[in-house]
C-alpha positions in Angstrom: 35.2 -27.3 1.1 37.0 -24.0 2.1 37.5 -23.0 5.7 35.1 -20.6 7.3 36.3 -17.7 9.5 34.9 -15.1 11.8 36.8 -11.9 11.7 37.6 -10.6 15.2 39.6 -7.4 14.3 41.4 -6.0 11.2 44.2 -3.6 10.5 44.8 -2.2 7.0 47.4 -0.2 5.3 47.9 0.4 1.5 45.5 -2.3 0.6 47.2 -4.9 2.8 45.2 -6.4 5.7 46.3 -8.2 8.8 43.4 -9.7 10.7 42.7 -11.8 13.7 40.2 -14.5 12.8 38.6 -17.5 14.4 38.6 -20.6 12.2 35.2 -22.2 12.6 35.8 -25.7 11.3 34.5 -28.1 14.0 37.6 -30.2 13.8 39.9 -27.2 13.7 38.5 -24.4 15.9 41.2 -21.9 16.7 42.3 -18.3 16.2 44.8 -17.2 13.6 46.4 -14.1 12.0 45.7 -13.8 8.3 47.3 -11.7 5.5 45.2 -10.4 2.7 45.6 -7.9 -0.1 43.2 -6.0 -2.2 44.1 -5.7 -5.9 44.0 -2.3 -7.7 40.6 -3.3 -9.2 39.1 -3.8 -5.7 39.0 -7.6 -5.7 40.8 -9.7 -3.0 43.9 -11.6 -4.0 43.0 -15.2 -3.7 46.3 -17.0 -4.5 49.7 -16.5 -2.9 51.4 -17.2 -6.3 49.8 -15.3 -9.2 50.9 -14.2 -12.6 54.2 -16.1 -12.2 55.2 -14.2 -9.0 54.8 -14.6 -5.3 53.0 -12.1 -3.0 55.3 -9.7 -1.1 55.2 -6.3 0.6 57.6 -3.8 2.0 59.1 -4.4 5.4 57.9 -1.1 6.8 54.3 -1.8 6.0 54.5 -5.4 7.4 56.2 -4.2 10.6 53.7 -1.4 11.1 50.7 -3.8 10.7 52.1 -6.4 13.1 53.1 -3.7 15.6 49.6 -2.3 15.4 48.1 -5.7 15.9 50.3 -6.2 19.0 49.2 -2.8 20.4 45.5 -3.7 19.9 46.0 -6.9 21.8 45.5 -9.2 18.8 48.7 -11.1 19.6 47.7 -11.8 23.2 48.4 -15.3 24.5 44.7 -15.8 25.0 44.4 -16.2 21.2 47.2 -18.8 21.0 46.5 -21.9 19.1 46.4 -25.1 21.3 46.9 -27.2 18.2 44.3 -29.7 19.3 44.0 -30.9 15.7 47.6 -32.1 16.0 47.3 -33.6 19.4 48.5 -30.4 21.2 51.9 -28.8 21.5 53.6 -25.6 20.5 55.4 -24.4 17.4 59.2 -24.7 17.1 61.3 -22.2 15.3 64.1 -22.2 12.7 66.0 -18.9 12.4 68.4 -18.6 9.4 71.0 -16.7 11.4 71.3 -19.6 13.8 71.9 -22.3 11.1 75.1 -23.8 9.8 75.8 -22.8 6.2 74.8 -26.2 4.8 71.5 -26.3 6.7 70.8 -22.7 5.7 71.2 -23.6 2.0 69.1 -26.8 2.3 66.2 -25.1 4.2 66.2 -22.1 1.9 65.8 -24.5 -1.0 62.9 -26.2 0.8 61.0 -22.9 1.4 61.5 -21.2 -2.0 60.2 -21.8 -5.5 62.2 -22.5 -8.6 60.6 -19.6 -10.4 58.8 -16.4 -9.4 61.0 -15.5 -6.4 62.3 -12.0 -6.0 66.0 -11.5 -5.1 66.4 -12.5 -1.4 70.0 -11.3 -1.4 73.3 -13.1 -0.9 72.5 -14.2 2.7 68.7 -14.7 2.8 67.1 -14.0 6.2 64.2 -16.2 7.2 62.2 -17.4 10.2 60.1 -20.5 10.1 57.4 -21.5 12.6 57.0 -25.3 12.5 53.6 -26.4 13.7 53.3 -29.5 16.0 53.6 -32.7 13.9 56.0 -31.1 11.5 53.7 -31.1 8.4 53.3 -27.3 8.2 55.8 -24.5 8.1 54.8 -20.8 8.4 57.6 -18.8 6.8 58.8 -15.2 6.9 61.4 -14.4 4.2 63.2 -11.0 4.3 65.6 -9.0 2.2 66.3 -6.0 4.4 68.5 -4.3 1.8 65.6 -4.1 -0.7 63.0 -3.6 2.1 61.0 -6.7 0.9 59.3 -9.4 3.0 56.8 -12.2 2.3 54.8 -14.6 4.5 54.0 -18.1 3.2 52.9 -21.6 4.2 54.7 -24.7 3.1 53.5 -28.3 3.8 54.4 -31.9 3.1 50.7 -32.8 3.1 49.8 -33.7 -0.5 46.1 -33.8 0.2 45.8 -30.1 1.0 43.5 -28.5 -1.5 45.4 -25.5 -2.6 49.0 -26.7 -3.2 51.6 -25.7 -5.8 54.7 -27.7 -6.7 57.7 -25.6 -5.8 59.6 -27.0 -8.8 62.5 -28.6 -7.0 61.5 -32.2 -6.6 61.5 -31.9 -2.8 58.9 -33.1 -0.3 57.9 -29.5 0.6 55.1 -27.9 -1.4 53.6 -24.4 -1.3 50.2 -23.7 0.1 48.9 -21.4 -2.6 46.5 -19.5 -0.3 47.5 -16.3 1.5 49.1 -17.2 4.7 47.4 -17.6 8.1 49.3 -18.5 11.2 48.9 -18.7 15.0 49.6 -15.8 17.2 52.6 -17.6 18.7 54.3 -17.6 15.3 53.3 -14.0 14.5 54.9 -12.8 17.8 58.1 -14.5 16.8 58.0 -12.9 13.3 57.5 -9.5 14.9 60.5 -10.0 17.3 62.8 -10.9 14.4 61.5 -8.3 12.0 62.1 -5.6 14.6 65.7 -6.7 14.9 66.3 -7.2 11.1 
């Protein structure tokens, strides 16, 4: 059964939407920020990986949408996820620029697919919000030289309904739905995207 959401507020630009929603599952009641995109034919994109390619957008549009969300108060701490479903806690963060080269290479392999990726450049920039319990990663991948960014979820939970093998034989798998993440992680994405 798919999750049910109530939309609190939405910001849209060029067919891309960033919204604050409340997830209504009784066992998982919390707020989250969600990315969505309308296809040229007017339908909503359902899968993150479609037609042998990942979803991405230009950095300027992403930054503008997140900044507008911040100005509207949608990233306020009152919407933070308490992660009750994981026993509480806060997300931790992995920032590519702070990693040793060997860790950078290993983690980049864990958050990317073997096919369908755009060129992330010779020194890929990424920020990962790791949810409490460590089963879920919310990922922002950026190539500032080509003005390209994507937001995706990865998990080690094989029971998740919408997963896609990343083709590398590793424990991490792609959540093939459009990403949602907590406000804590979106604030961190914004901080790093501003500095990129």
